[in-house]
N, C-alpha and C positions, 0 to 999 in steps of 0.2 A: 504494500500500500504506500502511496506517495505521501509526503508530508502535507501537501495541500489537502488531501482527503482526510488525513488525521486531524488537521486543524478545523476542518468543517465539522467533524465529530465533536471536537472540543467545544466549538461554538454552540452546537446543539445542546450539549450537556450543561454548559454555562448558562444558557437561557433559563434552565430550570433550577440550577443550583447556585449560580452567581460566581463560584470559583471552584477550581479543582487542583488537586496535587498531580503534577505531571507524571511522576513515576507510578503512582497508584492507578491513574487512568490508563496508562499504557499496559500495565500488568493485568488489570481487570479485563481489558479488551484484547488480550493476547497479541499485542503489538510490540513484540520484542525485537523485531528487526530494524526498528527506527532508532537513529541516534538522537538522543535528547538535545545535544548541542546543535544539530542541524534544525531540529524543530524550533528551538528557541530563536535561532537566527532568522528563520522564516517568519515567525510571529513578530519579531521586532521590526523586520524590514517591510513586511507586506500587510500585517494585520493589526498594527498599533492603534487603529481607529476603532477596533472592536475588542481587542484583548490587551491587558496589561499584565506584565510579569512582575512578580515580587522581586525584591532586591537580591534574593539568593537564587533566582531562576528555578524555583521548585514548585511554585504555584502560579496559576493563571487566573486572572480576575476579569470579569466583564468590565469593559471600559466605562459603560454607562453607570455601573455601580460605583466605581472609583470616582468618577466625575460628580455624581450626586452626593456622595459622602464628602468629598472635598468642598463642594459648594455649600453644603449644610454647615460644615465646620467653619468655613470662611464667614458666612452670614451670621452664624452664632457668635463668632468673635467680634463682629461689628456691633451686635446687640449688646453684648456684655462689656465691650470696651477693652477686652483683654487682647494682648498681642497675639498675632497669628504666627506660629512658629512651625515652619516646614520640617525642622529637625526634632520635633516633639515625638513622643511615643505614639501619638495618633497616626503618624505618617512614616515611621521608621521602616515599615514593611515594604514600602514602595521605593523605586529608584528616583533619585532627585531629578533626573532629566524628565521623567514622566510627570512628576509633580509640577515642575516649572512649566512644562508644555500645557498641562491642564489649567494651571493658574493663569497663564497668558490667555487662554481661550475664555475663561470665565471673566477675566478683567476686560477683555475686548467686548464681550457680550454686554457687560455692565455699562461700559462707556457708550456703546451703541444705543442702549436703552436710554441713558441719560440724554444723549444727543437728540434722539427722537422726541423724548419728552420735552426738552427745552425748545426744540423747533416748534412743537405743537403749542407751547405756551406763548411763544413770540408771535405766532401767526394769529392768535386769538385777539 
């Protein structure tokens, strides 16, 4: 089985479970002939808009789950006035590159929202 097919199986499983352990998944599905290193490389290069690997490359998470979690934590920090720390225990399981990428997307969406809101207020 090709890594693309295996990743499609992973995506299917993640839709119901939100994350999986790569080794356990391969073992349970009798996919012993695939190299985890190759699978990880393909996920990072071609599927990083659907899947996020943890910092140890042992688990795969749904991108949407990580995005929503990150967004909730960010807005919660705004509500409470506490500093938002990407190095905290809340985020240590994820790679900093992925966190920065997601933060940038959320930041961009927020400023787009503000721009649209302000443009609407000015036109009134």
